[in-house]
Each structure stands twice: as structure tokens, then as C-alpha cells.
MOPAC internal coordinates of N, CA, C and O (Angstrom, degrees):
PM7 1SCF
backbone

  N    0.0000 0     0.00 0     0.00 0    0    0    0
  C    1.4440 1     0.00 0     0.00 0    1    0    0
  C    1.5238 1   107.04 1     0.00 0    2    1    0
  O    1.2310 1   120.78 1   -63.70 1    3    2    1
  N    1.2840 1   116.11 1   116.30 1    3    2    1
  C    1.4532 1   119.30 1  -175.89 1    5    3    2
  C    1.5241 1   113.79 1   -89.05 1    6    5    3
  O    1.2310 1   120.04 1   161.21 1    7    6    5
  N    1.3265 1   117.53 1   -18.79 1    7    6    5
  C    1.4557 1   120.91 1   178.92 1    9    7    6
  C    1.5263 1   109.26 1  -155.26 1   10    9    7
  O    1.2310 1   120.06 1   -19.39 1   11   10    9
  N    1.3467 1   117.48 1   160.61 1   11   10    9
  C    1.4624 1   120.35 1  -179.52 1   13   11   10
  C    1.5283 1   111.40 1   -59.31 1   14   13   11
  O    1.2310 1   121.16 1   -30.20 1   15   14   13
  N    1.3247 1   115.39 1   149.80 1   15   14   13
  C    1.4545 1   120.25 1   178.83 1   17   15   14
  C    1.5091 1   110.88 1  -149.36 1   18   17   15
  O    1.2310 1   120.45 1    -0.77 1   19   18   17
  N    1.3104 1   116.74 1   179.23 1   19   18   17
  C    1.4566 1   122.72 1  -178.65 1   21   19   18
  C    1.5149 1   108.80 1  -124.97 1   22   21   19
  O    1.2310 1   121.38 1   -51.14 1   23   22   21
  N    1.3326 1   114.96 1   128.86 1   23   22   21
  C    1.4530 1   122.09 1   175.58 1   25   23   22
  C    1.5223 1   106.42 1  -131.62 1   26   25   23
  O    1.2310 1   119.45 1   -46.73 1   27   26   25
  N    1.3242 1   118.65 1   133.27 1   27   26   25
  C    1.4610 1   122.01 1   179.88 1   29   27   26
  C    1.5218 1   108.27 1   -97.24 1   30   29   27
  O    1.2310 1   120.64 1   -65.83 1   31   30   29
  N    1.3485 1   116.38 1   114.17 1   31   30   29
  C    1.4583 1   122.95 1  -179.12 1   33   31   30
  C    1.5265 1   109.90 1  -141.88 1   34   33   31
  O    1.2310 1   120.66 1    -5.10 1   35   34   33
  N    1.3550 1   116.35 1   174.90 1   35   34   33
  C    1.4589 1   120.32 1   176.16 1   37   35   34
  C    1.5343 1   109.85 1   -94.45 1   38   37   35
  O    1.2310 1   120.65 1    -0.72 1   39   38   37
  N    1.3448 1   116.37 1   179.28 1   39   38   37
  C    1.4718 1   121.92 1  -176.61 1   41   39   38
  C    1.5250 1   112.37 1   -56.30 1   42   41   39
  O    1.2310 1   120.13 1   129.87 1   43   42   41
  N    1.3160 1   117.35 1   -50.13 1   43   42   41
  C    1.4643 1   121.30 1  -174.87 1   45   43   42
  C    1.5229 1   111.48 1   -61.07 1   46   45   43
  O    1.2310 1   120.03 1   136.63 1   47   46   45
  N    1.2986 1   117.55 1   -43.37 1   47   46   45
  C    1.4631 1   120.68 1  -179.36 1   49   47   46
  C    1.5271 1   110.61 1   -68.77 1   50   49   47
  O    1.2310 1   119.97 1   138.88 1   51   50   49
  N    1.3168 1   117.67 1   -41.12 1   51   50   49
  C    1.4645 1   120.83 1   179.28 1   53   51   50
  C    1.5201 1   110.77 1   -61.07 1   54   53   51
  O    1.2310 1   119.92 1   134.71 1   55   54   53
  N    1.3231 1   117.76 1   -45.29 1   55   54   53
  C    1.4600 1   121.06 1  -178.71 1   57   55   54
  C    1.5302 1   111.42 1   -70.49 1   58   57   55
  O    1.2310 1   119.86 1   143.65 1   59   58   57
  N    1.3264 1   117.87 1   -36.35 1   59   58   57
  C    1.4633 1   121.24 1   177.38 1   61   59   58
  C    1.5310 1   110.57 1   -65.77 1   62   61   59
  O    1.2310 1   120.22 1   139.13 1   63   62   61
  N    1.3172 1   117.18 1   -40.87 1   63   62   61
  C    1.4631 1   121.38 1   178.34 1   65   63   62
  C    1.5261 1   110.20 1   -64.47 1   66   65   63
  O    1.2310 1   120.76 1   136.60 1   67   66   65
  N    1.3302 1   116.16 1   -43.40 1   67   66   65
  C    1.4607 1   120.15 1   177.85 1   69   67   66
  C    1.5268 1   110.23 1   -59.50 1   70   69   67
  O    1.2310 1   119.93 1   138.36 1   71   70   69
  N    1.3347 1   117.74 1   -41.64 1   71   70   69
  C    1.4626 1   120.84 1   179.96 1   73   71   70
  C    1.5235 1   111.19 1   -64.91 1   74   73   71
  O    1.2310 1   120.33 1   141.50 1   75   74   73
  N    1.3224 1   116.97 1   -38.50 1   75   74   73
  C    1.4595 1   120.60 1   177.51 1   77   75   74
  C    1.5415 1   110.39 1   -60.74 1   78   77   75
  O    1.2310 1   120.38 1   138.08 1   79   78   77
  N    1.3176 1   116.89 1   -41.92 1   79   78   77
  C    1.4608 1   120.63 1   177.15 1   81   79   78
  C    1.5274 1   111.12 1   -65.25 1   82   81   79
  O    1.2310 1   120.59 1   137.28 1   83   82   81
  N    1.3327 1   116.48 1   -42.72 1   83   82   81
  C    1.4624 1   121.27 1  -178.36 1   85   83   82
  C    1.5269 1   112.01 1   -66.34 1   86   85   83
  O    1.2310 1   120.11 1   153.24 1   87   86   85
  N    1.3199 1   117.39 1   -26.76 1   87   86   85
  C    1.4627 1   120.80 1   177.85 1   89   87   86
  C    1.5207 1   112.06 1   -72.08 1   90   89   87
  O    1.2310 1   119.90 1   160.08 1   91   90   89
  N    1.3050 1   117.80 1   -19.92 1   91   90   89
  C    1.4723 1   121.17 1  -175.48 1   93   91   90
  C    1.5280 1   113.97 1  -109.64 1   94   93   91
  O    1.2310 1   119.96 1   141.17 1   95   94   93
  N    1.3310 1   117.68 1   -38.83 1   95   94   93
  C    1.4576 1   121.19 1  -176.39 1   97   95   94
  C    1.5219 1   111.09 1  -126.32 1   98   97   95
  O    1.2310 1   121.23 1   -18.62 1   99   98   97
  N    1.3268 1   115.26 1   161.38 1   99   98   97
  C    1.4590 1   120.82 1   174.97 1  101   99   98
  C    1.5259 1   107.80 1   -63.10 1  102  101   99
  O    1.2310 1   120.65 1   -58.60 1  103  102  101
  N    1.3173 1   116.37 1   121.40 1  103  102  101
  C    1.4589 1   121.20 1  -172.46 1  105  103  102
  C    1.5234 1   110.74 1  -140.12 1  106  105  103
  O    1.2310 1   120.17 1   -45.94 1  107  106  105
  N    1.3134 1   117.27 1   134.06 1  107  106  105
  C    1.4609 1   122.01 1   169.86 1  109  107  106
  C    1.5207 1   106.11 1   -93.52 1  110  109  107
  O    1.2310 1   120.48 1   -71.63 1  111  110  109
  N    1.3213 1   116.69 1   108.37 1  111  110  109
  C    1.4570 1   120.81 1  -173.21 1  113  111  110
  C    1.5234 1   112.69 1   -91.97 1  114  113  111
  O    1.2310 1   121.39 1   -19.04 1  115  114  113
  N    1.3204 1   114.94 1   160.96 1  115  114  113
  C    1.4608 1   123.27 1   174.85 1  117  115  114
  C    1.5296 1   107.88 1  -110.31 1  118  117  115
  O    1.2310 1   119.99 1   -28.16 1  119  118  117
  N    1.3184 1   117.62 1   151.84 1  119  118  117
  C    1.4577 1   120.32 1  -179.59 1  121  119  118
  C    1.5177 1   112.65 1   -98.42 1  122  121  119
  O    1.2310 1   120.39 1   161.69 1  123  122  121
  N    1.3134 1   116.87 1   -18.31 1  123  122  121
  C    1.4576 1   120.82 1  -176.78 1  125  123  122
  C    1.5229 1   110.66 1  -130.49 1  126  125  123
  O    1.2310 1   121.65 1   -27.14 1  127  126  125
  N    1.3089 1   114.44 1   152.86 1  127  126  125
  C    1.4592 1   120.62 1   172.66 1  129  127  126
  C    1.5243 1   108.11 1  -101.68 1  130  129  127
  O    1.2310 1   120.49 1   -16.21 1  131  130  129
  N    1.3145 1   116.66 1   163.79 1  131  130  129
  C    1.4616 1   120.83 1   173.95 1  133  131  130
  C    1.5193 1   108.31 1  -121.26 1  134  133  131
  O    1.2310 1   121.12 1   -25.04 1  135  134  133
  N    1.3052 1   115.47 1   154.96 1  135  134  133
  C    1.4610 1   121.55 1  -178.46 1  137  135  134
  C    1.5224 1   108.62 1  -129.36 1  138  137  135
  O    1.2310 1   121.06 1   -47.39 1  139  138  137
  N    1.3163 1   115.57 1   132.61 1  139  138  137
  C    1.4679 1   120.74 1   175.62 1  141  139  138
  C    1.5216 1   108.04 1   -93.70 1  142  141  139
  O    1.2310 1   119.86 1   -57.11 1  143  142  141
  N    1.3405 1   117.88 1   122.89 1  143  142  141
  C    1.4701 1   120.24 1  -179.91 1  145  143  142
  C    1.5273 1   111.77 1   -53.34 1  146  145  143
  O    1.2310 1   121.09 1   -48.42 1  147  146  145
  N    1.3121 1   115.51 1   131.58 1  147  146  145
  C    1.4525 1   120.94 1   177.74 1  149  147  146
  C    1.5229 1   114.87 1    84.35 1  150  149  147
  O    1.2310 1   120.00 1   174.25 1  151  150  149
  N    1.3248 1   117.60 1    -5.75 1  151  150  149
  C    1.4627 1   122.18 1   179.57 1  153  151  150
  C    1.5249 1   109.46 1  -105.65 1  154  153  151
  O    1.2310 1   119.93 1   -34.71 1  155  154  153
  N    1.3261 1   117.74 1   145.29 1  155  154  153
  C    1.4607 1   119.77 1   178.02 1  157  155  154
  C    1.5274 1   111.60 1   -75.33 1  158  157  155
  O    1.2310 1   120.32 1   -28.81 1  159  158  157
  N    1.3161 1   117.00 1   151.19 1  159  158  157
  C    1.4578 1   122.29 1   174.06 1  161  159  158
  C    1.5117 1   113.96 1    75.29 1  162  161  159
  O    1.2310 1   121.47 1     9.03 1  163  162  161
  N    1.3144 1   114.79 1  -170.97 1  163  162  161
  C    1.4664 1   122.37 1  -178.23 1  165  163  162
  C    1.5286 1   108.96 1  -127.54 1  166  165  163
  O    1.2310 1   121.47 1   -12.35 1  167  166  165
  N    1.3338 1   114.80 1   167.65 1  167  166  165
  C    1.4603 1   120.50 1   176.23 1  169  167  166
  C    1.5272 1   108.20 1  -113.30 1  170  169  167
  O    1.2310 1   121.50 1   -40.83 1  171  170  169
  N    1.3016 1   114.73 1   139.17 1  171  170  169
  C    1.4637 1   120.71 1   176.70 1  173  171  170
  C    1.5188 1   107.36 1  -143.52 1  174  173  171
  O    1.2310 1   120.66 1   -54.42 1  175  174  173
  N    1.3093 1   116.34 1   125.58 1  175  174  173
  C    1.4631 1   119.67 1  -179.18 1  177  175  174
  C    1.5244 1   108.18 1  -113.78 1  178  177  175
  O    1.2310 1   121.34 1   -55.76 1  179  178  177
  N    1.3177 1   115.04 1   124.24 1  179  178  177
  C    1.4630 1   120.02 1   172.61 1  181  179  178
  C    1.5199 1   107.13 1  -136.28 1  182  181  179
  O    1.2310 1   120.91 1   -26.51 1  183  182  181
  N    1.3124 1   115.86 1   153.49 1  183  182  181
  C    1.4532 1   121.24 1  -178.22 1  185  183  182
  C    1.5200 1   108.53 1  -107.68 1  186  185  183
  O    1.2310 1   120.59 1   -54.47 1  187  186  185
  N    1.3091 1   116.47 1   125.53 1  187  186  185
  C    1.4501 1   123.94 1  -172.95 1  189  187  186
  C    1.5197 1   109.90 1  -120.15 1  190  189  187
  O    1.2310 1   120.58 1   -48.55 1  191  190  189
  N    1.3271 1   116.50 1   131.45 1  191  190  189
  C    1.4595 1   120.89 1   177.39 1  193  191  190
  C    1.5260 1   108.35 1  -112.53 1  194  193  191
  O    1.2310 1   120.33 1   -79.65 1  195  194  193
  N    1.3317 1   116.98 1   100.35 1  195  194  193
  C    1.4600 1   122.08 1  -177.77 1  197  195  194
  C    1.5273 1   112.14 1   -67.25 1  198  197  195
  O    1.2310 1   120.09 1   164.84 1  199  198  197
  N    1.3281 1   117.44 1   -15.16 1  199  198  197
  C    1.4643 1   120.32 1   179.11 1  201  199  198
  C    1.5205 1   111.81 1   -78.55 1  202  201  199
  O    1.2310 1   120.19 1   164.20 1  203  202  201
  N    1.3488 1   117.24 1   -15.80 1  203  202  201
  C    1.4645 1   121.28 1  -177.59 1  205  203  202
  C    1.5228 1   110.88 1  -112.65 1  206  205  203
  O    1.2310 1   120.86 1  -105.76 1  207  206  205
  N    1.3220 1   115.96 1    74.24 1  207  206  205
  C    1.4526 1   119.86 1   178.31 1  209  207  206
  C    1.5262 1   108.38 1   -74.16 1  210  209  207
  O    1.2310 1   121.18 1   -46.61 1  211  210  209
  N    1.3370 1   115.35 1   133.39 1  211  210  209
  C    1.4490 1   120.26 1   179.27 1  213  211  210
  C    1.5186 1   109.76 1   -79.80 1  214  213  211
  O    1.2310 1   120.72 1   -32.63 1  215  214  213
  N    1.3191 1   116.22 1   147.37 1  215  214  213
  C    1.4446 1   120.36 1   177.04 1  217  215  214
  C    1.5168 1   109.21 1  -113.33 1  218  217  215
  O    1.2310 1   120.49 1   -30.26 1  219  218  217
  N    1.2949 1   116.67 1   149.74 1  219  218  217
  C    1.4572 1   121.21 1   179.55 1  221  219  218
  C    1.5226 1   108.52 1   -83.29 1  222  221  219
  O    1.2310 1   121.27 1   -50.31 1  223  222  221
  N    1.3142 1   115.18 1   129.69 1  223  222  221
  C    1.4623 1   121.02 1   177.72 1  225  223  222
  C    1.5181 1   107.49 1   -94.03 1  226  225  223
  O    1.2310 1   120.75 1   -55.96 1  227  226  225
  N    1.3182 1   116.18 1   124.04 1  227  226  225
  C    1.4631 1   120.84 1   179.29 1  229  227  226
  C    1.5167 1   109.23 1  -112.37 1  230  229  227
  O    1.2310 1   120.84 1   -45.42 1  231  230  229
  N    1.3161 1   116.00 1   134.58 1  231  230  229
  C    1.4682 1   121.13 1   179.36 1  233  231  230
  C    1.5015 1   110.49 1  -103.88 1  234  233  231
  O    1.2310 1   120.10 1   180.00 1  235  234  233

């Protein structure tokens, strides 16, 4: 993702997408979504640092 964007989704999809990002990059995650009355979808704010890609540790 090269710049911020808007996607209209429900709670489960928003949280699943956030988890996918957190599995790959350094991410400050949120635990809850917010909903604006009368607007479709939910809002979820997380902070993603694309410069800090996580690596898998194998034992």
C-alpha cells in the first residue's frame, strides 16, 4: 500500500486484514473498530511501518 485509502468492510474483515498486516510488518494494532451512524462499514486505525518487515524465526 503506497498511500492511505478507504475500503468499506465489516468488523471481522477489518480485524482480519489488520492481523495480516501485523504478521508481516511492525504494526501498532487496534482492538476495536468504530462505526459512524448512517455510514457503511467500520473504521479501524492501525499504524504500519513498511520499513520494519518482520522475519520468521525458525528453531
